[in-house]
C-alpha positions as CSV (number, residue, x, y, z in Angstrom):
1,M,100.4,69.2,114.8
2,K,103.8,68.4,116.1
3,K,105.8,70.8,118.3
4,M,108.7,72.5,116.5
5,R,112.1,71.2,117.4
6,K,115.0,73.5,118.4
7,T,117.9,73.8,115.9
8,T,119.8,76.4,113.9
9,S,117.6,78.0,111.2
10,I,118.6,78.9,107.7
11,V,116.8,81.8,106.1
12,L,116.2,82.4,102.4
13,A,114.8,85.9,102.0
14,S,113.3,86.7,98.6
15,T,111.8,89.9,97.3
16,L,109.0,89.2,94.9
17,L,107.4,92.1,93.0
18,F,105.2,90.9,90.2
19,G,107.9,88.6,88.8
20,G,111.3,90.2,89.8
21,F,113.2,88.9,92.8
22,Q,116.4,89.0,94.7
23,T,117.8,86.5,97.3
24,S,120.0,86.8,100.4
25,Y,121.0,84.4,103.1
26,A,121.5,84.6,106.8
27,L,122.1,82.3,109.8
28,V,120.3,82.5,113.1
29,E,121.1,81.1,116.6
30,D,119.4,78.1,118.1
31,G,115.8,78.7,119.3
32,D,112.1,77.9,118.9
33,V,110.4,78.7,115.6
34,Q,110.7,82.5,115.5
35,V,111.3,85.4,113.2
36,P,115.0,85.9,112.9
37,S,116.5,89.3,113.3
38,T,117.6,89.7,109.6
39,V,114.0,89.3,108.5
40,A,112.5,91.1,111.5
41,Q,114.3,94.3,110.7
42,Q,111.7,94.8,108.0
43,K,108.9,94.3,110.5
44,V,106.2,97.1,110.3
45,K,103.6,97.0,113.0
46,E,100.0,97.9,111.9
47,L,99.8,101.6,112.4
48,P,96.5,103.2,113.3
49,D,96.3,106.0,110.7
50,H,97.8,104.2,107.8
51,V,95.3,103.8,105.1
52,P,95.8,100.9,102.7
53,I,95.6,102.1,99.1
54,F,94.9,100.2,95.9
55,V,94.0,101.9,92.7
56,Q,93.6,99.9,89.5
57,E,93.5,102.0,86.4
58,K,90.9,101.0,83.8
59,H,92.1,103.7,81.4
60,A,95.9,103.7,81.8
61,E,97.7,107.0,81.4
62,R,100.8,106.8,79.2
63,F,104.0,108.7,79.9
64,E,107.2,109.3,78.0
65,N,109.1,107.2,80.5
66,S,108.5,104.8,83.3
67,D,110.6,106.6,85.9
68,V,110.5,108.6,89.2
69,N,109.4,111.9,87.5
70,S,106.5,110.2,85.7
71,A,105.4,108.5,88.8
72,K,105.4,111.7,90.7
73,A,103.4,113.4,87.9
74,Y,100.9,110.6,88.1
75,L,100.6,110.9,92.0
76,G,100.2,114.6,91.6
77,T,96.9,113.9,89.9
78,K,95.7,111.4,92.4
79,K,95.9,113.3,95.7
80,S,92.3,112.5,96.7
81,E,93.1,108.8,96.4
82,H,96.4,108.7,98.5
83,G,96.1,111.8,100.6
84,I,99.5,113.3,99.9
85,Q,99.1,116.9,99.1
86,Q,102.8,117.7,98.8
87,V,104.1,114.9,96.7
88,E,107.4,116.6,95.8
89,E,108.2,117.6,99.4
90,N,107.0,114.5,101.3
91,L,107.6,111.5,99.0
92,K,111.1,110.2,98.4
93,A,111.9,107.6,95.7
94,K,113.4,104.5,97.3
95,E,113.7,102.1,94.4
96,V,112.9,101.7,90.7
97,Q,112.6,98.1,89.7
98,E,111.9,96.4,86.3
99,D,110.7,92.9,86.4
100,E,110.9,90.1,83.8
101,L,107.5,91.0,82.3
102,G,108.8,94.5,81.4
103,M,106.8,96.2,84.1
104,T,108.4,99.0,86.2
105,H,107.7,99.6,89.9
106,V,108.6,102.9,91.4
107,R,108.5,102.8,95.3
108,F,108.2,105.9,97.4
109,A,108.7,106.5,101.1
110,Q,106.7,109.2,103.0
111,E,109.1,111.4,104.9
112,K,109.7,114.9,106.5
113,D,113.1,116.6,106.2
114,G,114.6,113.2,105.3
115,V,113.0,111.4,108.3
116,P,110.7,108.5,107.1
117,V,107.2,108.0,108.4
118,E,107.2,104.5,109.8
119,G,105.6,101.9,107.5
120,A,104.3,104.5,105.0
121,E,105.1,103.9,101.4
122,I,103.4,103.9,98.0
123,I,104.2,102.0,94.8
124,V,103.4,103.1,91.2
125,H,103.3,100.3,88.6
126,F,104.0,100.9,84.9
127,N,103.5,98.4,82.1
128,D,106.0,97.9,79.2
129,E,104.3,100.8,77.3
130,N,105.0,103.4,80.0
131,E,101.3,103.3,81.1
132,V,100.4,103.5,84.8
133,T,98.3,100.3,85.5
134,S,98.0,100.7,89.3
135,M,99.3,102.1,92.6
136,N,99.3,100.6,96.1
137,G,100.7,101.0,99.5
138,H,100.0,102.2,103.1
139,I,100.1,106.0,103.6
140,S,99.2,108.7,106.2
141,D,97.6,112.0,105.2
142,D,100.5,114.4,105.2
143,S,98.8,117.4,106.8
144,F,100.3,116.5,110.2
145,L,103.8,117.1,108.7
146,D,103.3,120.9,108.5
147,G,105.4,122.3,111.3
148,F,106.5,118.8,112.6
149,E,109.8,119.1,114.4
150,T,112.4,116.6,113.1
151,E,115.4,117.7,115.1
152,P,115.9,115.2,118.0
153,S,116.8,116.4,121.5
154,L,117.8,112.9,122.7
155,S,121.0,111.3,121.3
156,E,121.0,107.8,119.7
157,E,123.2,106.4,122.3
158,E,120.8,107.6,125.1
159,A,117.9,106.1,123.2
160,I,119.6,102.7,122.9
161,E,120.3,102.6,126.6
162,L,116.8,103.5,127.4
163,A,115.5,100.8,125.0
164,K,117.7,98.1,126.5
165,S,116.5,99.0,130.0
166,S,112.8,98.9,128.8
167,V,113.0,95.3,127.5
168,G,115.3,93.9,130.2
169,A,118.0,93.1,127.8
170,P,120.9,91.0,129.1
171,D,124.5,92.3,128.9
172,D,125.3,89.7,126.2
173,L,123.4,90.7,123.1
174,T,123.2,88.7,119.9
175,Y,123.8,91.8,117.8
176,E,124.7,95.4,118.7
177,P,121.5,97.4,118.9
178,E,120.6,99.5,115.9
179,S,118.8,102.8,115.9
180,E,117.0,104.8,113.2
181,L,115.2,108.1,113.5
182,V,111.6,107.8,112.3
183,I,108.2,109.5,112.6
184,Y,106.0,107.1,114.4
185,P,102.2,107.2,114.1
186,F,100.7,106.0,117.4
187,G,97.4,106.4,119.0
188,E,96.1,109.8,118.0
189,G,99.4,111.4,117.3
190,H,102.7,111.3,115.6
191,Y,106.0,111.1,117.4
192,L,109.7,111.7,116.4
193,T,111.3,108.6,117.8
194,H,114.5,106.6,117.8
195,K,113.4,103.2,116.6
196,V,115.8,100.9,118.4
197,N,116.2,97.2,117.6
198,V,117.4,95.1,120.5
199,N,118.1,91.4,119.8
200,F,119.1,88.7,122.2
201,M,118.7,84.9,122.5
202,S,119.6,84.2,126.0
203,G,116.9,84.0,128.8
204,E,113.6,84.8,127.2
205,P,114.6,85.4,123.5
206,G,113.6,88.8,122.1
207,N,113.8,90.7,118.9
208,W,112.5,94.0,120.2
209,Y,111.6,97.2,118.5
210,V,111.4,100.1,120.9
211,Y,110.2,103.5,119.9
212,V,111.8,106.1,122.2
213,D,110.6,109.7,122.0
214,A,113.5,111.6,120.5
215,H,112.5,114.7,122.7
216,D,111.7,113.5,126.2
217,G,113.1,109.9,126.2
218,Q,109.7,108.2,127.0
219,V,109.0,104.8,125.4
220,V,106.1,105.5,123.0
221,D,105.7,101.8,122.0
222,Q,107.5,98.6,121.9
223,F,106.9,95.1,120.5
224,N,108.6,91.8,120.3
225,A,108.8,90.5,116.6
226,L,109.1,86.9,117.7
227,H,105.9,84.9,117.3
228,P,105.7,81.1,117.9
229,V,103.9,78.9,115.4
230,E,102.2,77.0,118.2
231,E,99.9,79.9,119.2
232,Y,96.8,78.4,117.4
233,E,97.8,74.7,117.2
234,D,95.2,73.3,119.5
235,A,92.3,75.0,117.6
236,M,93.5,74.1,114.0
237,E,91.6,71.7,111.7
238,G,92.7,70.8,108.2
239,H,90.7,72.4,105.4
240,K,90.9,72.9,101.6
241,G,90.2,76.3,100.2
242,V,90.9,78.4,97.0
243,G,92.8,81.6,96.2
244,T,94.1,83.9,93.5
245,G,97.8,84.4,92.8
246,V,99.8,87.5,91.9
247,H,99.2,87.1,88.1
248,G,95.6,86.1,88.5
249,E,96.0,82.3,88.5
250,H,93.2,80.4,90.3
251,R,94.6,78.2,93.0
252,D,92.3,75.4,94.0
253,E,93.2,72.7,96.4
254,L,94.8,75.2,98.6
255,H,95.6,73.5,101.9
256,M,94.9,75.6,105.0
257,S,93.6,75.3,108.5
258,R,90.2,76.1,109.9
259,V,90.6,77.8,113.3
260,K,87.9,78.3,115.9
261,P,89.4,80.2,118.8
262,D,87.9,80.3,122.3
263,K,86.6,83.7,121.5
264,G,85.7,85.2,118.2
265,G,84.5,83.8,114.9
266,T,85.9,81.1,112.7
267,M,89.1,82.0,110.8
268,F,91.0,80.3,108.0
269,M,94.8,80.3,108.1
270,L,97.5,79.4,105.6
271,A,98.8,76.6,107.6
272,D,99.1,73.2,105.8
273,H,99.3,70.0,107.9
274,S,98.2,67.7,105.1
275,H,101.6,66.0,104.4
276,E,102.5,63.0,106.5
277,G,106.0,63.3,107.7
278,L,106.2,67.0,107.1
279,E,106.0,69.4,110.1
280,G,103.9,71.8,108.0
281,I,103.8,74.6,105.6
282,Y,103.1,78.0,107.2
283,T,102.6,81.4,105.5
284,Y,102.7,84.5,107.7
285,D,101.5,88.0,107.2
286,Y,104.5,90.0,108.2
287,N,102.6,93.2,108.7
288,T,100.9,91.6,111.7
289,G,103.4,88.9,112.6
290,E,100.6,86.3,112.5
291,L,99.7,83.5,110.2
292,A,98.0,84.8,107.0
293,E,94.3,84.6,107.7
294,N,90.9,85.3,106.2
295,N,87.2,85.1,107.4
296,S,86.5,82.5,104.6
297,A,88.4,79.8,102.8
298,S,88.5,81.9,99.6
299,F,91.8,84.0,99.6
300,K,91.0,86.0,96.5
301,D,91.5,89.6,97.7
302,E,94.3,91.6,96.1
303,Y,96.1,91.8,99.5
304,H,96.3,88.0,99.7
305,H,97.6,87.3,96.2
306,P,101.4,87.0,97.1
307,A,100.6,84.9,100.2
308,V,98.5,82.5,98.1
309,D,101.4,82.0,95.6
310,A,103.9,81.6,98.3
311,H,101.8,79.0,100.1
312,Y,100.7,77.1,97.0
313,N,104.1,77.0,95.3
314,S,105.8,75.8,98.5
315,E,103.6,72.7,98.4
316,V,104.3,72.2,94.7
317,V,108.1,72.3,95.3
318,Y,107.8,70.1,98.4
319,E,105.8,67.4,96.5
320,Y,108.2,67.6,93.5
321,Y,111.2,66.7,95.6
322,K,109.2,64.1,97.5
323,D,107.9,62.4,94.5
324,E,110.8,62.7,92.1
325,H,113.8,62.5,94.5
326,D,112.2,60.8,97.5
327,R,113.4,63.8,99.6
328,N,111.2,64.9,102.5
329,S,111.8,68.7,102.8
330,L,115.2,70.6,102.9
331,D,116.8,68.3,105.6
332,D,115.1,65.1,104.3
333,D,113.5,64.7,107.7
334,G,110.3,66.7,107.4
335,M,111.6,70.1,108.2
336,A,108.8,72.7,108.4
337,I,108.5,75.3,105.7
338,L,107.6,78.9,106.6
339,W,107.0,81.9,104.5
340,F,106.9,85.4,105.9
341,L,105.0,87.9,103.6
342,Y,105.8,91.6,103.9
343,R,103.3,93.3,101.6
344,Q,104.7,92.2,98.3
345,D,107.9,90.9,99.8
346,L,108.1,87.1,100.3
347,M,110.5,85.6,102.8
348,L,111.1,81.9,103.1
349,L,112.2,80.4,106.5
350,H,113.1,76.7,106.7
351,T,113.4,75.5,110.2
352,K,113.4,72.2,112.0
């Protein structure tokens, strides 16, 4: 696999939720193949006590409307499945979206006194007859929220300075640091933190997320959201697999890579090097910051469906422009195609 060349990257960010999508654009500074800040702001690290939830209703319950109140009523009957005992108090509606198939998706964030629990959300899906067909998300049992203190002792400005110092940020930053008050599950506990994003391209580039304890100023956790594509390149071998798309389509001839690391078992990653003259098609799992992977070449789990579609359709579009217009990727010079998948959000990054 060829090394990625340095250039300015153009980002096309698309939110795909069972058919509906929105797009936005952003420009990133020169650098290696990495996650740009506008995308990385949606990064959620794997949190230890977040339980992935997926409930498919065999006998759909019909409501008068497909709205927030109906979704809350449904969630109130499913407390054993999602673990939220105080639905009205600890879930806040973030978005209601209707897609082109007539389905409605109601998204909730878990919170306490208006402070969100990092990475915790749940989505209720209605069909066009106001029936709940499924719910999914990642959520924490809300028992820890009883008596949880949400008033910070440390100011946002103090937290930003502590975060900059923690990651050795230069004086010249790409963007002004941003901070958000969040409840952060970490280790065995939950912490009220200032989540500070510090972004810089000089020296060793970084798009850091630093969680500063909002009471005592200690750094609870920090991570750099930039991940190079080359991490597994020496261990990759081309492979063909299969998968299932968002709407149940069977995707055969799914080009991927078989990876045998120095330690650990064989993995299969959505990295396609099968096209001569193209630097590759890569699909990332944005929850982990790594290439989407599976322990077999059959990507058929519900969790993988959006990634399968993103990966498969990228190849279809690439081949169309190559065969019909003799154009080799976006720049006509083999520019690599990268997708970043954030749960059901798909983000496309083209880069040289």
